[in-house]
Structures are given as structure tokens and as C-alpha cells.
N, C-alpha and C positions, 0 to 999 in steps of 0.2 A: 298776029298782031302785034305791035311796037309795042313792048311796055312801059306802061305808066313809069316812072323813077320817082319814089320815097327814100328819100335822106334825111340824117341826123341824129334822134339821140331813140338810143334802143339800151335794154335793160332788161334784165332777169325778173319776174314778179314771183314773189317768194306770200303765198299767202292762208296764213293757218285759218281755219274754221272757227271763227269768237262766237258764243251766244250773245245774247240781251246782254248779261249777268258781268260782260267785260266793259261793258258801258258805264253802266251804276257804277262798278267796281273799280273803278280807270283808277283813280287816288292811291290807290295799293298795289299797281299790277308792276311797280319798280319797288315793291318793298325790298331788302333783302332776304336773302333767305326764305320766303317763300316763293313754293309750290302753283303754279298757274296752269291747271288745266284746260286746252283747249283742240283742237278736232281738227280731222284728216289736214296737210300738207299738200296746199295745191300749187304747184311750180311752173312757172307760163313767161311765153314775151310780151315786156309791156313796153309804154315811151311810143312816140307818135309811128315812129318807126315801122314798127310789130301791128300794134293799134291800127293805125290808118293802111298800112300797107294787107293785114289778114284781112281787114273787111273789103275793100276795093276789092282783093281776090276773092272773097264768098260772092263776091256781086254779081264776078263775071271777070275783071279786069285780069291783064296777064302784069306783073310787078316786080319791079326788077327796085331789093332792099339796099341801099347805102350807108353804113355804119361800121364805126369802129368800137373793136371788143376787143378785149386780153387775151394773152395766151397762157389760158386758165381751164379749166373745167368749165366754170359760167359760159365762157365764148364758145367751147365746143358744144354745150347746151345749147347756145343759140343757131349756129352752125346746122345741125343735126336737124330741129326743129326746123327752122324753114325747109331745108331740103327736104322734109316730108309732107311739104304741104304743097296743094296743088297749087301753079299758076304763080305761084310764088318764086323769086329765081334771088340768089343770094351774088351778094357785093361790098363783103365783109372787109375792112382791112382790119389787120391784128398787130396790135403794137403790143410790144415789151414792156413795156414801161409804166401801163398800168391796169387794174384788175378788171373784169368786164363788170361792168354797173349793174346793181339790182336797186329793188326796193320791199321791204314790206311792208305790206298790204295789209292797215288792220280797219277791218270792218265788220264793226260786231252789228249784229242781225236791228235791224232798224234804223239802221244809224248812215253816215255817210263816212266815207273811207278818211283813213289818213295814212300818210307815206312815210316811212324813213330809208331815205334814199343816197347811196352811194352812187356822184357822179361817174368815176373809172373812170376807163377809158374814153368817154366821153369828153373827158378834156382836149383829147388830142384831134380829135376830128376839127378841120379846115373848110372841107369839102377840095383841095386843090387836088386830090387823085379821081374828081369825079367828072367823066365824059359822058354826058347827057346823050351822044351822037345823036340818032332822028326822034328823039324821047318826042312824045308829042305834051309830056306834061312833064317840068319835075315838082316836087311837093315837098315841101323841108318844112321841118316839128322840131320846136321847141330850144329856140335861141336864148334862155335863161339858163337851159341846161348844156348848151355845147358855149364855155368860157372862150374854144380857142377862134369862137366868130367872132368873138365882142373888142378886138384889140381896135385900136386906134379908132375909136366912135366906131365901129363895127363896120369899121373896109374890107377884113374878108367875107362877113358877112354881102357887104356888097356886092364885091365881088365874085363871088361864087353866083348870087341868083342871077347876073348882070353879063357873065359869061353860058348861064343856060339861055338866057334870052336873044345871045347873040348867034344860037343855035337852032334857033327858033320854035323854041319849046313854052309853053303858056307856062309862067313863075306861080306858085301856089304858097305860102305861109301859114301855119300856125302857129301863134305861143304856148306859154305855160305859164303860170301865177312867178309871179317873181319874189322871193323872197326875202325881207328888207333889211333881216338881218345880216345877209350872206352876203360873197363877195360884190355878188353880180346884182346885189341889192343896190350897191352904191357906184354904179356904171348910169353914165348918161342916157338916159332908153330913149327919149323924146330925139336926139339925134340919131341915135341905130336905127330907129324905126323911122326917123322919116328920110332918111336915105332907103332903108329896105323898102320904105311902100312905093319908093318911087321906079323902083325897080322888080317891083312884086302886081302881077294880074288879081291875083287873087289874094284876097285875107282871108281868114275863118278862123278870130279867138273868140275865149269867151268873153262876158264881159268883167268877171273877174281878174283876167288875164291882164284885160285895158288898165283897169283901175289901180292893180297892182305895181304896171311897171308903170305909167304915167301918173296916175296920184294927182295931185298939185300944179306938179308944173303943165298942164294940161291945157287948162285954164278951164276944164269943165269943170263947174263947183259939184256939190253932192245933189244928185237927180234922182227922183225914179228911175228904177230899173227900165225902162221901158224909152224913159226921157232920155237917161243917161246913154243906151247902147244908139239910136239917133247921134245924138251928137260927135259923140267917138266915130260912128261911120260917115259923117261927115268930114272930121278933123283927118283921117286915113285916106279919104276919097282925094278930100286937098289934099296931100301927099303928095299923090297920085297914081294911088291904087284905082283899079279897074271895077272889081268885086269887092265888096266887104259883106260879109257874112258871118254876124255874132250872136250866138246863141246867151239866151240872159235867162236860162235856169226857167220857171215857172212862167216866164213873160215870151218864153217862145226866141226864133231866129228873127232877127232882122236882116233884111237883105235889101242892099242899095249898090245900086251901081253908078259909073262915070257914062258921060255922053258917048256914043259912036265912032268917033275919031279917035277916045284913047280905047276903047274897046277893038276897033281893026289893026293895035299894035300889039295886041294882046296874046299874039304868038297861037301856034295852030289849031288848039282847039277852040280857044276864043274870039278869034277874029273871025268866022265866018260864022257865028251868033251876033256878030256888032249889030245890025238891025235889031235882032229882037230883045236881046240884052240890054238895050241904051236906055237911062235913064228912067232906070227900075225902080221903085220903092215898094218893099212887101213887110209882111209879117204873118208869120205862121203859129199858130198854137201849138205846145206840145202833144203828143199822140198820148191817147187815153193805155194805161197799161193795167191789166188786173194785179199784176204781182210787181215788187220792185225786189231783183236776185243781189244787183249791181251797179253801182252807177260809174264804174272803173271802166276806161275806155270807150263813153258815150259820146266825148265830145270828140273822139276822132272818128267813130263813126260816122259821126254826122256830119262832119269833114268829108268823108270818104264817098257818102250818099249823094252829097253834092258836086264832088270830082266826075263821079262816074256817070250820073244826072246829066253834067256838062259833057263828059265826050261820049255820051251819045244822042248828041243833038236838043236836048230838052231844052222847055222851056225855063225861063225862070221860077215860075210858079212852080211845074213841076220838080226842079233839082232843090228849091227847097221845100216842100214836102216828102221828096225825097231822103233830104239830108235829118230831118223830123223823124220821119219812117225807122232811118236805121239808126239811129240814135233810140227808137223806142225799143227795137228788137234787142240790144244789146243788155238795157234798164233791164227790161224784162227775161233777161238768160238766153237767149236766141244770138244765132249768127244772123245776118243782114244776108241771107240767101234767097237767089230770085223765089225760090219756092215763098219766105218769108215776107217780101216785100213785096209780092205780088196779094197775096191776102190783105196785107194794109192798105195799100193805096187804090185810087179810086180805079174802078170797072174800067175798061179802055187802055188803058194805059199799056205803052209797049216800051220799056226801058231794056228788057229781057226778051230776047227771042228765042222762039216756042218748044228749037228743040231743043237749049242749054239746061241741062242739067241741074236740078239747085245742090 
């Protein structure tokens, strides 16, 4: 099986265990000289490449990870972790110029997470060393955290995606929330995303990603989430994307697709499904979960579920349900393995071979 390529942002996530009191006492967390008691530290990989790549491997895909790390201990943790995981293949570039990216993930019990993030070696990522070969799919994640792709109005980003399409790969792009106070908050995201969408077959951002990047420049006024997602999907399709899947929190996942002519130019994975996927518009509600363990990585798992279902020739409806099921698995503290997914998807769904181990 030829590996799916997942490229772009990667980091080491450092997640201390925090109780609910950490949120209620947050105004004193940085008080000088104060000792704050926390629980055990969890060390894992984060960012799109790790989150989406690992979820794809959990689902059963062979995955090649392409990112940039520093020549340091955290970079070696990234490489060692990837090499220990089944179905993951490392294609890491090492730079001596920057430290490996990391995030402090602060997630008090019962509350959404906050990130303290160091971009680090992701600054050097340009995709110039990436050769997708005969890969069926290139998924690229988090341009707002990859400043090397944003120069000259996003020309490196456009060039990387166009080069993959020239090799026949289906191209996929996920975003991240743009911090308006950061350097990338000042770039022209309308120009960048317009250029990228023209060479991207599948776009899977969250609604927050889009509103933070485009905001008033999109011409879309403040709207209820479900209506806003529809407006942004139509905008991205108008810019040239073939499939747009927007996560909108409790309003679920909205998927809209272009016509058959555009999908037929969608690369190895998408083109054969053009007739089945053309002119689709659907919305899938989130899966209910018994408990919320974490929201970290749920959006990336959703993208992985969508892409994996697409790679198995699924219908748009099944692909959208696979996306929401994979996200729900992560939220509930599980991995989106075939065993877990089969228990969540409707009976009779055949995304996973019967002989495949979870």
C-alpha cells in the first residue's frame, strides 16, 4: 500500500494534569513566588502532522510524515516516537537553526484547552524537500504556524501544492486559528487562501480557523455558526477547491463539493469518485460521547476520518460520519482504531477489512 503523505506542522505536546481548580484560580497562576501543584506530565506529539498522521495510521493507512525538527532532544523524541509506531514512516528534516517546536497544553478539568506554543523549527518548513512520488494523497497542515510557506503572498504554499498535483496526488489542506497579535496575523490571508484553494482538492478547516484568518475581509458578516459555515464553504469552492468540510463545534460538520468536472481533476483519490461526490451538500451532527476527556487533536482526527473514508471509496455521507466518529473517539479519550470506529458507525459499514487488527 502506497503511503499517504502528511506534511507541515509538528511539535512536542507537554501536558501537565490540571484539576478544575486551575481554571477557577487562573488569575493567580503566574503570581511570582507561588508554588502551583499539578499532576503528572504527559509527553506526546502534537500538531497536524502527528495528530492527523497518527489517526490515519490508527484507522489502517500507511502514512509518511514530513516535517522539520531541530537538532535537539525534543527532535529526537519526535523521531523516536514516530519510529516506534506502526504504519508511520518518518521523513523528517533536521535544521540546526531552530529548536524543535513544542506546546504547553493547559487543559483544566471541564474546560477547553489553552496552548503556549513555540513555533521553532516549523519556521524553516517550506516543502522544498518533499517529493510525494506516487502517493495518492498529500495532506498539509497548519499554514498559520508555517511562516516559511507564507512569503510573497503564499507563493511557497501554492508551489508545494501545485507540485504534488502535477505528480497526480490529491491535495488536502487544513488550517489553524490565526492569532491576530502575531506576525502571521498581519499577512494577507485572503490572497494566500485564494491561491491555495485553487490547487487544493480538499479543505477541512474549522469555522474558527476561517473567521480568524479572513474575518471582515471575506465579505461574510457575523452569522450563526451553521449559516457562516455554509457561506465560507461556498467562498472556498468559488476559489477553486473541490471538497470543503468545515467543523463548526456543536453545529457539526458541513460538507459541500464542486461539480463533477472539478472533481475529475482531483487526483488519484478523488477523481475516480467524481460522479458520486459531485454537487454534494450535507451536514452531520457531532457524535454524542459519554465523557469528554480532551478536545486536543479532535479536529485533526476528523480530517483523518474524512480522508481515510475517501481513500476507501466511501460515499460523501459515510465519509462525513467517519470524520465525526473519529473526532468523537478522540474527545472520549480513545484512538480511532477500526474496532472503535466500527462500534460507532452504522452496522453494515465496510471501511475496514475484516482481517485487519485494530
